C-alpha positions in Angstrom: 23.7 48.3 -12.0 20.3 47.3 -13.3 20.4 43.9 -15.0 17.2 44.3 -17.1 16.6 44.2 -20.8 16.3 47.4 -22.7 12.7 48.8 -22.8 11.6 46.3 -20.1 9.5 48.9 -18.2 7.8 50.1 -21.4 7.0 46.5 -22.4 5.6 45.7 -19.0 3.3 48.7 -19.0 2.0 48.2 -22.6 1.4 44.5 -22.7 -1.7 42.5 -21.9 -0.4 40.2 -19.2 -2.6 37.2 -20.2 -2.7 37.7 -24.0 -3.3 34.4 -25.7 -4.1 32.5 -22.6 -7.2 30.5 -21.7 -8.4 30.7 -18.1 -11.0 28.8 -16.1 -12.4 30.4 -13.0 -14.8 28.5 -10.6 -17.2 30.4 -8.3 -17.0 33.2 -10.9 -20.6 34.5 -10.7 -19.9 37.0 -8.0 -17.3 38.4 -5.6 -13.6 37.6 -6.1 -14.3 35.1 -8.9 -16.3 37.7 -10.9 -13.7 40.4 -10.4 -11.0 38.1 -11.5 -12.9 37.0 -14.6 -13.3 40.6 -15.7 -9.7 41.5 -14.9 -8.4 38.4 -16.8 -10.5 39.2 -19.8 -9.4 42.8 -19.8 -5.8 41.6 -19.9 -6.3 39.4 -23.0 -7.4 36.0 -21.6 -10.2 34.0 -22.9 -12.2 33.2 -19.8 -14.5 30.3 -18.8 -16.8 31.6 -16.1 -18.1 28.7 -14.0 -20.6 28.6 -11.2 -23.8 27.0 -10.0 -25.6 30.3 -10.4 -26.4 30.5 -14.1 -28.0 33.9 -14.4 -25.3 35.7 -12.4 -22.6 33.8 -14.3 -24.2 34.8 -17.6 -24.3 38.4 -16.4 -20.5 38.3 -15.8 -20.0 36.9 -19.3 -22.1 39.7 -20.8 -20.1 42.3 -18.9 -16.9 40.9 -20.3 -18.2 40.7 -23.9 -19.7 44.2 -23.8 -16.2 45.4 -22.8 -14.6 43.7 -25.8 -13.4 40.6 -24.0 -14.0 36.9 -24.7 -15.8 34.6 -22.2 -18.2 31.7 -22.0 -20.3 30.3 -19.1 -20.3 26.7 -18.0 -22.6 25.7 -15.1 -20.9 23.2 -12.7 -21.2 22.1 -9.1 -17.5 21.5 -8.3 -18.4 19.5 -5.2 -19.2 16.7 -7.7 -16.2 15.0 -9.3 -17.9 14.1 -12.6 -19.1 17.7 -13.1 -15.4 18.8 -12.5 -14.3 16.4 -15.2 -16.9 17.6 -17.6 -16.1 21.3 -16.8 -12.5 20.9 -17.8 -13.4 18.8 -20.9 -15.9 21.5 -22.0 -13.2 24.2 -21.5 -10.8 22.3 -23.8 -13.6 21.7 -26.3 -14.4 25.5 -26.4 -10.9 27.0 -26.4 -8.6 24.1 -27.2 -6.4 24.4 -24.1 -6.2 25.4 -20.5 -3.4 27.8 -19.4 -4.7 29.1 -16.1 -7.1 27.6 -13.5 -8.4 29.6 -10.6 -10.1 27.2 -8.2 -12.0 29.8 -6.3 -15.5 28.3 -5.5 -16.3 28.2 -1.9 -19.0 28.7 0.8 -18.9 29.9 4.4 -21.2 27.1 5.6 -22.7 26.3 9.0 -21.6 28.4 11.9 -21.4 26.3 15.1 -18.9 25.1 17.6 -17.6 21.6 16.9 -19.9 19.7 19.3 -22.9 21.5 17.8 -22.0 21.3 14.2 -24.1 19.0 12.1 -22.5 16.1 10.1 -24.3 17.4 7.0 -22.9 20.9 7.6 -19.4 19.6 8.0 -19.6 17.5 4.9 -21.0 20.2 2.7 -18.2 22.7 3.6 -15.5 20.1 3.1 -17.0 19.0 -0.2 -17.2 22.5 -1.7 -14.1 24.1 -0.2 -11.6 21.2 -0.2 -12.8 18.2 -2.2 -13.6 20.5 -5.2 -10.0 21.8 -5.3 -8.7 18.2 -5.5 -11.3 17.2 -8.2 -10.6 20.3 -10.3 -6.8 20.0 -10.0 -6.9 16.4 -10.9 -8.6 17.1 -14.3 -6.9 20.5 -14.8 -3.4 18.9 -14.4 -4.3 16.1 -16.7 -5.4 18.6 -19.4 -2.3 20.7 -19.0 0.0 17.7 -19.2 -1.7 16.4 -22.2 -1.3 19.7 -24.0 2.4 19.6 -23.3 2.4 23.3 -22.4 3.0 25.1 -19.1 0.2 26.1 -16.8 -0.7 28.0 -13.7 -3.1 26.8 -11.1 -4.3 29.2 -8.4 -6.2 27.8 -5.4 -8.4 29.8 -3.0 -7.7 29.4 0.7 -8.1 32.1 3.3 -6.4 33.7 6.3 -8.2 30.9 8.0 -5.9 28.5 6.1 -3.3 29.8 8.6 -5.3 30.6 11.7 -8.3 29.4 13.6 -11.7 31.1 13.9 -14.4 30.1 16.5 -17.5 28.4 15.1 -16.0 27.8 11.7 -14.2 24.5 12.2 -15.2 23.0 8.8 -14.2 26.2 6.9 -10.9 26.4 8.8 -10.1 22.7 8.3 -10.9 23.0 4.5 -8.8 26.1 4.0 -5.9 24.6 5.8 -6.3 21.5 3.6 -6.2 23.6 0.5 -2.8 25.1 1.5 -1.3 21.6 2.0 -2.9 20.3 -1.2 -1.3 23.2 -3.1 2.1 22.6 -1.8 1.9 18.9 -2.6 0.8 19.6 -6.2 3.6 22.1 -6.6 6.2 19.5 -5.6 4.7 17.0 -8.0 4.2 19.1 -11.1 6.4 22.2 -11.0 9.2 20.4 -12.9 6.7 19.5 -15.5 5.8 23.2 -16.2 2.7 23.5 -14.0 3.0 26.1 -11.2 0.6 25.8 -8.3 0.0 28.6 -5.7 -2.6 29.5 -3.1 -4.1 32.8 -2.1 -5.3 33.6 1.4 -7.6 36.6 1.5 -8.6 38.4 4.7 -12.2 39.4 5.1 -13.4 40.7 1.7 -16.5 42.6 0.9 -18.3 39.9 -1.1 -21.8 38.3 -1.1 -20.2 35.5 1.0 -20.1 37.8 4.0 -23.8 38.7 3.5 -24.8 35.1 3.0 -23.1 34.2 6.3 -25.3 36.7 8.0 -22.7 39.4 8.7 -24.3 42.8 8.7 -22.6 46.2 8.4 -22.0 46.4 12.2 -20.2 43.0 12.1 -18.2 44.1 9.0 -17.0 47.0 11.0 -15.8 44.7 13.7 -14.0 42.6 11.1 -12.4 45.7 9.6 -10.8 46.4 13.0 -9.1 43.1 12.9 -7.0 44.2 9.9 -4.2 46.7 10.7 -4.9 48.5 7.4 -8.3 49.5 9.0 -10.8 48.1 6.5 -11.9 44.9 4.9 -10.7 44.1 1.4 -12.2 44.5 -2.1 -12.6 41.7 -4.6 -10.5 43.4 -7.2 -7.6 43.6 -4.8 -7.5 39.8 -4.7 -8.0 39.6 -8.4 -4.9 41.6 -9.0 -2.8 39.0 -7.2 -4.5 36.1 -9.1 -3.7 37.8 -12.4 0.0 38.1 -11.5 0.2 34.5 -10.4 -1.5 33.4 -13.6 0.9 35.4 -15.8 4.4 34.7 -17.0 5.6 37.4 -14.6 5.3 34.8 -11.8 7.3 32.2 -13.8 9.6 31.3 -10.8 6.7 31.3 -8.2 5.2 27.9 -7.2 4.2 26.2 -4.0 3.6 29.5 -2.2 0.8 30.8 0.0 0.0 34.5 -0.5 -2.1 36.4 2.0 -4.1 39.4 0.8 -5.2 40.4 4.2 -4.5 44.0 5.2 -2.0 42.8 7.8 -4.5 40.4 9.6 -1.9 37.6 9.9 0.8 40.1 11.1 -1.0 40.7 14.4 
C-alpha cells in the first residue's frame, strides 16, 4: 500500500522546489557555486551570488536575470570574519530573510608534502576552506534564529573529507574539519528548525582543477579513480544541494553526502 497523498507525484513534478526562498551561495562565480546559483534561481529562489571575483560573479547574476530569475551579487572574502558578518547582513537587507546558505567557497591551495609545506600555504587553505565555514555559519545561524523561521545550511567538503590525498594535507585537514563542524552544528540547531548537512564531491570538472595545475592527462587519471569512469560535472553536485536546501529534505540533518561516482566505495 502506498501511503502518499493524492496527486503527490503531480505536485512534485510541477512545483518550483525553492519557490519563495532566499539563498546565499559563496564561491558562486564559477564551478559548483555558479551551477547551484543558476539551478536555485530556476527553481524559484532569490539568490545572493557571493565571491571575491566581481566580474565573474556579475556574469552569473546576469545569466540568472536573463533567464527570468532573481539574483544579486555581493563581493566578499569569506576568510575574513567581518566580511562574512557584512555578507549576511547585506543579504538580509536585500531580501529580508535567509532560508538557505550554501557555504561553498574553497581553494585547492599549495601542493606539498607536510614537511615541505609553507606555513603561509597551510594557513591560507585552512582560512578559506575551514575558518570561512565557521564564520559564515555563525552569522547565518544568528540570522535564521532571529527571523524565527526554519533554514537549511549546506557546507562544502570533499571526498577528501573522508580520505587522505598525498601532498594536500591542508586541504584534507580542512575538509575533514568541515564534516565535523557540520555534525556539531546539526546537533546544536536542528531542534530549532535549522538543518545542517555537508556535501563531499569527487573530482569535478571545475576551474579549481585547472587552477591546481591539473591538465587533461591528469584529469583522465582522476577519472580512472572513480568507478563510474569519469569525473563529475558541477550541475550534478548542484542537484544535491538543491534537494538539501528544499523542504523535500525536511528530515535530513547532520549528514555527509558524497557525490563521487563511487570513489569512496573503492
